[in-house]
KOLVEX-975903 format. One record per residue (C-alpha): residue number from 1; residue in three letters; y, x, z. Coordinates in nm, 4 decimals, decimal comma. Each point is the difference from the previous one (the first is absolute). Layout:
<sites>
site num=NUM | residu=ala | yy=Y | xx=X | zz=Z
...
</sites>
This chain:
<sites>
site num=1 | residu=unk | yy=-7,1604 | xx=6,6748 | zz=6,2995
site num=2 | residu=unk | yy=0,0400 | xx=0,1154 | zz=0,3597
site num=3 | residu=unk | yy=-0,1322 | xx=-0,1790 | zz=0,3051
site num=4 | residu=unk | yy=0,3595 | xx=-0,0689 | zz=0,0974
site num=5 | residu=unk | yy=0,0589 | xx=-0,1913 | zz=-0,3263
site num=6 | residu=unk | yy=-0,3259 | xx=-0,1931 | zz=0,0361
site num=7 | residu=unk | yy=0,0891 | xx=-0,0959 | zz=0,3558
site num=8 | residu=unk | yy=0,3450 | xx=-0,1140 | zz=-0,1117
site num=9 | residu=unk | yy=-0,1454 | xx=-0,2114 | zz=-0,2837
site num=10 | residu=unk | yy=-0,2616 | xx=-0,1510 | zz=0,2314
site num=11 | residu=unk | yy=0,2694 | xx=-0,0862 | zz=0,2575
site num=12 | residu=unk | yy=0,2151 | xx=-0,1696 | zz=-0,2632
site num=13 | residu=unk | yy=-0,2955 | xx=-0,1990 | zz=-0,1374
site num=14 | residu=unk | yy=-0,1082 | xx=-0,1145 | zz=0,3456
site num=15 | residu=unk | yy=0,3562 | xx=-0,1016 | zz=0,0842
site num=16 | residu=unk | yy=0,0251 | xx=-0,2134 | zz=-0,3137
site num=17 | residu=unk | yy=-0,3447 | xx=-0,1512 | zz=0,0611
site num=18 | residu=unk | yy=0,0939 | xx=-0,0942 | zz=0,3568
site num=19 | residu=unk | yy=0,3293 | xx=-0,1466 | zz=-0,1202
site num=20 | residu=unk | yy=-0,1724 | xx=-0,2031 | zz=-0,2707
site num=21 | residu=unk | yy=-0,2446 | xx=-0,1430 | zz=0,2526
site num=22 | residu=unk | yy=0,2814 | xx=-0,0982 | zz=0,2382
site num=23 | residu=unk | yy=0,1909 | xx=-0,1614 | zz=-0,2856
site num=24 | residu=unk | yy=-0,3044 | xx=-0,2009 | zz=-0,1091
site num=25 | residu=unk | yy=-0,0189 | xx=-0,1659 | zz=0,3425
site num=26 | residu=unk | yy=0,3705 | xx=-0,0832 | zz=-0,0045
site num=27 | residu=unk | yy=0,0026 | xx=-0,2683 | zz=-0,2656
site num=28 | residu=unk | yy=0,2469 | xx=-0,2798 | zz=0,0624
site num=29 | residu=unk | yy=-0,1408 | xx=-0,3344 | zz=0,1087
site num=30 | residu=unk | yy=0,1037 | xx=-0,3516 | zz=-0,1023
site num=31 | residu=unk | yy=-0,0294 | xx=-0,3272 | zz=0,1866
site num=32 | residu=unk | yy=-0,1007 | xx=-0,1727 | zz=0,2130
site num=33 | residu=unk | yy=0,3003 | xx=-0,2302 | zz=-0,0421
site num=34 | residu=unk | yy=0,1149 | xx=0,0986 | zz=-0,3503
site num=35 | residu=unk | yy=-0,2604 | xx=0,1522 | zz=-0,2292
site num=36 | residu=unk | yy=0,1873 | xx=0,1426 | zz=-0,2976
site num=37 | residu=unk | yy=0,3172 | xx=0,1261 | zz=0,1677
site num=38 | residu=unk | yy=0,1063 | xx=0,1978 | zz=0,3046
site num=39 | residu=unk | yy=-0,2295 | xx=0,3025 | zz=0,0141
site num=40 | residu=unk | yy=-0,0255 | xx=0,1688 | zz=0,3396
site num=41 | residu=unk | yy=-0,2074 | xx=0,2655 | zz=0,1742
site num=42 | residu=unk | yy=-0,2262 | xx=-0,0516 | zz=0,2978
site num=43 | residu=unk | yy=0,1153 | xx=0,2089 | zz=0,2974
site num=44 | residu=unk | yy=-0,3035 | xx=0,0574 | zz=0,2232
site num=45 | residu=unk | yy=0,1527 | xx=0,2547 | zz=0,2371
site num=46 | residu=unk | yy=0,3336 | xx=-0,1621 | zz=0,0812
site num=47 | residu=unk | yy=0,1484 | xx=0,0506 | zz=0,3445
site num=48 | residu=unk | yy=0,1658 | xx=-0,3394 | zz=0,0350
site num=49 | residu=unk | yy=-0,1866 | xx=-0,3251 | zz=0,0414
site num=50 | residu=unk | yy=0,1186 | xx=-0,3284 | zz=-0,1462
site num=51 | residu=unk | yy=0,0777 | xx=-0,2419 | zz=0,2831
site num=52 | residu=unk | yy=-0,2026 | xx=-0,3200 | zz=0,0029
site num=53 | residu=unk | yy=0,1871 | xx=-0,3212 | zz=-0,0832
site num=54 | residu=unk | yy=0,3141 | xx=0,1922 | zz=-0,0991
site num=55 | residu=unk | yy=0,2137 | xx=-0,1883 | zz=-0,2532
site num=56 | residu=unk | yy=0,1395 | xx=0,2240 | zz=-0,2728
site num=57 | residu=unk | yy=0,3367 | xx=-0,1290 | zz=-0,1216
site num=58 | residu=unk | yy=0,1297 | xx=0,2124 | zz=-0,2861
site num=59 | residu=unk | yy=0,2699 | xx=-0,0379 | zz=-0,2626
site num=60 | residu=unk | yy=-0,0277 | xx=0,2253 | zz=-0,3026
site num=61 | residu=unk | yy=0,3393 | xx=0,0916 | zz=-0,1456
site num=62 | residu=unk | yy=-0,0809 | xx=0,0532 | zz=-0,3695
site num=63 | residu=unk | yy=0,2802 | xx=0,1445 | zz=-0,2114
site num=64 | residu=unk | yy=-0,1852 | xx=0,2188 | zz=-0,2511
site num=65 | residu=unk | yy=-0,2437 | xx=-0,0833 | zz=-0,2784
site num=66 | residu=unk | yy=-0,1927 | xx=0,1623 | zz=-0,2810
site num=67 | residu=unk | yy=0,2183 | xx=0,1203 | zz=-0,2847
site num=68 | residu=unk | yy=-0,2773 | xx=-0,1085 | zz=-0,2383
site num=69 | residu=unk | yy=0,0126 | xx=-0,3812 | zz=-0,0283
site num=70 | residu=unk | yy=-0,3759 | xx=-0,0343 | zz=-0,0542
site num=71 | residu=unk | yy=-0,0825 | xx=0,1743 | zz=0,3303
site num=72 | residu=unk | yy=-0,0409 | xx=-0,1480 | zz=0,3454
site num=73 | residu=unk | yy=0,2672 | xx=0,0627 | zz=0,2613
site num=74 | residu=unk | yy=-0,1760 | xx=0,2363 | zz=0,2426
site num=75 | residu=unk | yy=0,2345 | xx=-0,1090 | zz=0,2778
site num=76 | residu=unk | yy=-0,1358 | xx=-0,3542 | zz=-0,0246
site num=77 | residu=unk | yy=-0,3522 | xx=0,1429 | zz=-0,0078
site num=78 | residu=unk | yy=0,0786 | xx=0,1687 | zz=0,3329
site num=79 | residu=unk | yy=0,0036 | xx=-0,3483 | zz=0,1516
site num=80 | residu=unk | yy=-0,3604 | xx=-0,0475 | zz=-0,1156
site num=81 | residu=unk | yy=-0,0856 | xx=0,3430 | zz=0,1462
site num=82 | residu=unk | yy=0,1501 | xx=-0,1016 | zz=0,3347
site num=83 | residu=unk | yy=-0,2096 | xx=-0,3171 | zz=0,0053
site num=84 | residu=unk | yy=-0,3227 | xx=0,1641 | zz=-0,1200
site num=85 | residu=unk | yy=0,0056 | xx=0,2969 | zz=0,2369
site num=86 | residu=unk | yy=0,0694 | xx=-0,2200 | zz=0,3007
site num=87 | residu=unk | yy=-0,2527 | xx=-0,2677 | zz=-0,0994
site num=88 | residu=unk | yy=-0,2627 | xx=0,2728 | zz=-0,0509
site num=89 | residu=unk | yy=0,0685 | xx=0,1145 | zz=0,3559
site num=90 | residu=unk | yy=-0,0497 | xx=-0,3389 | zz=0,1620
site num=91 | residu=unk | yy=0,3468 | xx=-0,1550 | zz=-0,0202
site num=92 | residu=unk | yy=-0,0163 | xx=-0,3653 | zz=-0,1018
site num=93 | residu=unk | yy=0,2252 | xx=-0,0988 | zz=-0,2897
site num=94 | residu=unk | yy=0,1276 | xx=-0,2753 | zz=0,2323
site num=95 | residu=unk | yy=0,1441 | xx=0,2804 | zz=0,2144
site num=96 | residu=unk | yy=0,2023 | xx=0,1396 | zz=-0,2886
site num=97 | residu=unk | yy=0,3383 | xx=-0,1606 | zz=-0,0674
site num=98 | residu=unk | yy=0,1460 | xx=0,1721 | zz=-0,3031
site num=99 | residu=unk | yy=0,3119 | xx=-0,0500 | zz=-0,2079
site num=100 | residu=unk | yy=0,1226 | xx=0,1855 | zz=-0,3079
site num=101 | residu=unk | yy=0,3675 | xx=0,0202 | zz=-0,0927
site num=102 | residu=unk | yy=0,0584 | xx=0,0912 | zz=-0,3644
site num=103 | residu=unk | yy=0,3354 | xx=0,1349 | zz=-0,1157
site num=104 | residu=unk | yy=0,1552 | xx=0,2746 | zz=-0,2081
site num=105 | residu=unk | yy=-0,2343 | xx=0,1292 | zz=-0,2712
site num=106 | residu=unk | yy=-0,2891 | xx=-0,2140 | zz=0,1275
site num=107 | residu=unk | yy=0,1905 | xx=-0,3199 | zz=-0,0843
site num=108 | residu=unk | yy=-0,1769 | xx=-0,0133 | zz=-0,3372
site num=109 | residu=unk | yy=-0,3380 | xx=-0,0204 | zz=0,1746
site num=110 | residu=unk | yy=0,0863 | xx=-0,3522 | zz=0,1193
site num=111 | residu=unk | yy=0,0182 | xx=-0,1408 | zz=-0,3543
site num=112 | residu=unk | yy=-0,2538 | xx=-0,2479 | zz=-0,1357
site num=113 | residu=unk | yy=-0,2027 | xx=0,1147 | zz=-0,3015
site num=114 | residu=unk | yy=0,2200 | xx=-0,1703 | zz=-0,2568
site num=115 | residu=unk | yy=0,3254 | xx=0,1530 | zz=0,1271
site num=116 | residu=unk | yy=-0,1597 | xx=0,3406 | zz=0,0563
site num=117 | residu=unk | yy=-0,1509 | xx=0,0060 | zz=-0,3485
site num=118 | residu=unk | yy=0,3322 | xx=-0,1014 | zz=-0,1545
site num=119 | residu=unk | yy=0,1733 | xx=0,2920 | zz=0,1735
site num=120 | residu=unk | yy=-0,2742 | xx=0,2650 | zz=-0,0035
site num=121 | residu=unk | yy=-0,2407 | xx=-0,0934 | zz=-0,2792
site num=122 | residu=unk | yy=-0,3042 | xx=-0,0354 | zz=0,2290
site num=123 | residu=unk | yy=-0,1181 | xx=-0,2408 | zz=0,2681
site num=124 | residu=unk | yy=0,0939 | xx=0,0768 | zz=0,3594
site num=125 | residu=unk | yy=-0,2775 | xx=0,2260 | zz=0,1347
site num=126 | residu=unk | yy=0,1015 | xx=-0,0800 | zz=0,3590
site num=127 | residu=unk | yy=-0,0650 | xx=-0,3745 | zz=-0,0083
site num=128 | residu=unk | yy=-0,3774 | xx=0,0045 | zz=0,0642
site num=129 | residu=unk | yy=0,0523 | xx=0,2166 | zz=0,3088
site num=130 | residu=unk | yy=0,2966 | xx=-0,2058 | zz=0,1206
site num=131 | residu=unk | yy=-0,2074 | xx=-0,3187 | zz=-0,0377
site num=132 | residu=unk | yy=-0,2917 | xx=0,1525 | zz=0,1922
site num=133 | residu=unk | yy=0,2327 | xx=0,1195 | zz=0,2763
site num=134 | residu=unk | yy=0,1616 | xx=-0,3456 | zz=0,0210
site num=135 | residu=unk | yy=-0,3457 | xx=-0,1535 | zz=0,0451
site num=136 | residu=unk | yy=-0,0377 | xx=0,2262 | zz=0,3042
site num=137 | residu=unk | yy=0,3297 | xx=-0,1270 | zz=0,1404
site num=138 | residu=unk | yy=0,2348 | xx=0,2789 | zz=-0,1110
site num=139 | residu=unk | yy=0,3522 | xx=-0,1316 | zz=-0,0614
site num=140 | residu=unk | yy=0,2063 | xx=0,1362 | zz=-0,2908
site num=141 | residu=unk | yy=0,3794 | xx=-0,0191 | zz=-0,0058
site num=142 | residu=unk | yy=0,2292 | xx=0,1051 | zz=-0,2823
site num=143 | residu=unk | yy=0,3542 | xx=0,1118 | zz=0,0699
site num=144 | residu=unk | yy=0,2303 | xx=-0,2577 | zz=-0,1595
site num=145 | residu=unk | yy=0,2678 | xx=0,2638 | zz=-0,0496
site num=146 | residu=unk | yy=-0,2392 | xx=0,2244 | zz=-0,1946
site num=147 | residu=unk | yy=-0,1108 | xx=-0,3008 | zz=-0,2032
site num=148 | residu=unk | yy=0,3579 | xx=-0,0815 | zz=-0,0984
site num=149 | residu=unk | yy=0,0841 | xx=0,3637 | zz=-0,0797
site num=150 | residu=unk | yy=-0,3138 | xx=0,0064 | zz=-0,2188
site num=151 | residu=unk | yy=0,0903 | xx=-0,3348 | zz=-0,1628
site num=152 | residu=unk | yy=-0,3200 | xx=-0,1628 | zz=0,1241
site num=153 | residu=unk | yy=-0,0068 | xx=-0,3759 | zz=0,0530
site num=154 | residu=unk | yy=-0,2141 | xx=-0,1693 | zz=0,2651
site num=155 | residu=unk | yy=-0,1983 | xx=-0,1749 | zz=-0,2764
site num=156 | residu=unk | yy=-0,1185 | xx=0,3434 | zz=-0,1191
site num=157 | residu=unk | yy=-0,1606 | xx=0,0935 | zz=0,3317
site num=158 | residu=unk | yy=-0,3678 | xx=-0,0020 | zz=0,0840
site num=159 | residu=unk | yy=-0,0963 | xx=-0,3102 | zz=0,1947
site num=160 | residu=unk | yy=-0,1179 | xx=0,2366 | zz=0,2753
site num=161 | residu=unk | yy=0,3453 | xx=0,1522 | zz=0,0622
site num=162 | residu=unk | yy=0,2821 | xx=-0,1673 | zz=0,1947
site num=163 | residu=unk | yy=0,3635 | xx=0,0615 | zz=-0,0880
site num=164 | residu=unk | yy=0,2144 | xx=0,1024 | zz=0,2982
site num=165 | residu=unk | yy=0,3716 | xx=0,0586 | zz=0,0476
site num=166 | residu=unk | yy=-0,0511 | xx=0,3752 | zz=0,0201
site num=167 | residu=unk | yy=-0,2468 | xx=0,2701 | zz=0,0959
site num=168 | residu=unk | yy=0,2296 | xx=0,0986 | zz=0,2864
site num=169 | residu=unk | yy=-0,0100 | xx=-0,3552 | zz=0,1342
site num=170 | residu=unk | yy=-0,3799 | xx=-0,0228 | zz=-0,0172
site num=171 | residu=unk | yy=-0,0513 | xx=0,3424 | zz=0,1584
site num=172 | residu=unk | yy=0,2269 | xx=-0,0916 | zz=0,2927
site num=173 | residu=unk | yy=-0,1591 | xx=-0,3441 | zz=0,0450
site num=174 | residu=unk | yy=-0,3572 | xx=0,1285 | zz=-0,0175
site num=175 | residu=unk | yy=0,0654 | xx=0,2872 | zz=0,2396
site num=176 | residu=unk | yy=0,1634 | xx=-0,2435 | zz=0,2423
site num=177 | residu=unk | yy=-0,3249 | xx=-0,2029 | zz=-0,0223
site num=178 | residu=unk | yy=-0,1953 | xx=0,3085 | zz=0,1096
site num=179 | residu=unk | yy=-0,1001 | xx=0,1445 | zz=-0,3370
site num=180 | residu=unk | yy=-0,0038 | xx=0,3797 | zz=-0,0129
site num=181 | residu=unk | yy=0,1744 | xx=0,1579 | zz=-0,2962
site num=182 | residu=unk | yy=-0,2207 | xx=0,2078 | zz=-0,2294
site num=183 | residu=unk | yy=0,2285 | xx=0,1629 | zz=-0,2581
</sites>
């Protein structure tokens, strides 16, 4: 084997070793607000500071869901990520006003366990996270139009989800109240 080949092999090995070390330090974190959901990464070298006493008002427009009924809706988990990454960087949960508007495919995620199991054969994997988010003050709204199109009755909804006239109505109302739309 020539020196050129040895040098090439050594370069490749060192590159992979350096990459593996960098990856090991980049494990996602959980908490401090929600421990089992909402993984995020610590950003030590960011260029923008978070303003003190800033109130974050966000409405998450959730239309998609997992195609596998036993899996968590990652779009709802993004709400937990938003809370965790800001709480970990000194933002009080009292300074986070968050709403979630469910419609379209995500309509099914609003169902209580009984209704979800009847339709999908498993319990609703989103309910523990929705309950935990509600305890932190996150408001959940289901589009009434999507509910009717999906033949879902109000009695089938999770107790942590409010039925609204429509997603469009809630998105307009919340934005008028100063909530920023996060699609």
